[in-house]
C-alpha positions in Angstrom: 12.2 4.1 -10.7 12.0 7.9 -11.1 11.4 9.6 -8.4 10.6 7.0 -5.9 13.6 4.8 -4.0 10.9 1.9 -3.2 8.1 1.0 -4.7 5.1 -1.5 -2.3 3.0 -3.4 -4.8 0.1 -4.7 -3.9 -1.2 -6.3 -7.3 1.2 -7.1 -10.8 2.3 -3.9 -11.9 1.7 -3.1 -15.4 3.0 -0.4 -18.1 1.3 1.8 -20.2 0.3 -1.0 -23.1 -0.8 -3.7 -20.1 2.1 -5.7 -20.3 4.1 -6.9 -17.3 6.4 -4.7 -15.7 7.8 -6.2 -12.7 11.0 -3.7 -13.0 8.5 -1.0 -11.8 8.3 -2.5 -8.0 10.8 -2.9 -5.1 8.7 -5.2 -2.9 5.3 -7.0 -4.5 3.1 -7.6 -1.3 0.1 -9.3 -3.4 -2.8 -10.0 -2.0 -6.4 -9.6 -3.4 -8.8 -6.9 -2.4 -12.2 -9.1 -1.9 -13.9 -5.7 -1.7 -15.3 -7.0 2.0 -16.5 -10.9 0.5 -13.0 -12.4 2.0 -12.8 -15.7 3.0 -10.9 -16.0 7.0 -7.6 -17.2 5.1 -7.8 -14.2 2.8 -8.4 -12.0 5.8 -5.2 -13.4 7.5 -3.0 -13.3 4.5 -4.4 -9.6 3.7 -3.6 -8.9 7.4 0.0 -9.7 7.6 1.4 -8.2 4.7 -1.2 -5.1 5.0 1.5 -4.5 8.5 4.6 -5.9 6.5 3.8 -3.1 4.0 4.0 -1.3 7.1 6.9 -1.9 8.4 8.7 -1.6 5.1 7.3 2.0 5.0 8.4 2.8 8.4 12.1 1.5 7.7 12.1 3.6 4.1 11.0 6.6 5.7 13.4 6.5 8.8 16.5 6.1 6.3 15.0 9.1 4.2 14.1 7.3 1.2 10.7 8.2 -1.1 8.0 5.8 -1.2 4.7 5.0 -3.4 2.7 2.2 -2.2 0.5 1.4 -5.4 -2.8 -1.1 -6.3 -5.4 -1.5 -9.2 -7.5 1.8 -8.1 -5.9 3.3 -5.0 -8.5 2.8 -2.9 -8.5 -0.3 -0.3 -4.8 -2.0 -0.4 -2.4 0.7 -0.9 -4.8 3.1 1.4 -4.2 0.2 4.1 -0.7 -0.1 3.9 -0.7 3.6 4.4 -3.2 3.9 7.3 -1.6 1.1 9.1 1.7 3.1 9.3 0.0 6.3 10.7 -1.8 4.2 13.1 1.3 1.7 13.8 3.8 4.0 13.8 2.9 7.4 13.7 0.2 7.0 16.8 -2.8 8.1 14.5 -6.2 7.0 15.2 -7.8 4.7 12.4 -10.6 7.2 11.6 -7.6 10.3 11.4 -5.5 7.9 8.9 -8.7 7.2 7.1 -9.5 10.7 6.8 -5.9 11.8 5.6 -5.9 9.4 2.9 -9.5 9.8 1.6 -8.3 13.7 1.9 -5.2 13.5 0.3 -6.7 10.5 -2.6 -9.6 13.0 -3.7 -10.4 13.7 -7.3 -11.5 17.1 -7.9 
């Protein structure tokens, strides 16, 4: 997995040719990004998996491991896990976590 010890995938990992590449991930937390149109059950599943992802990030960092969290576009699912980690385990405010992720994710 290259430079990362733990790779959390929230979508199906694929290689440069679009072929399935399950070896690219160590943890699979699959949930759909409905962009705000999720059903109640989908919201419940997403919350559960975002919390689980944040916990995995915490455990990996505590073990001095490098972590990559990814989704299809790097805007919703993976960012939600990273923000949840910052809020729950680092004590950041939600707004500070979101602002930080947006700044890091900015494409100039």
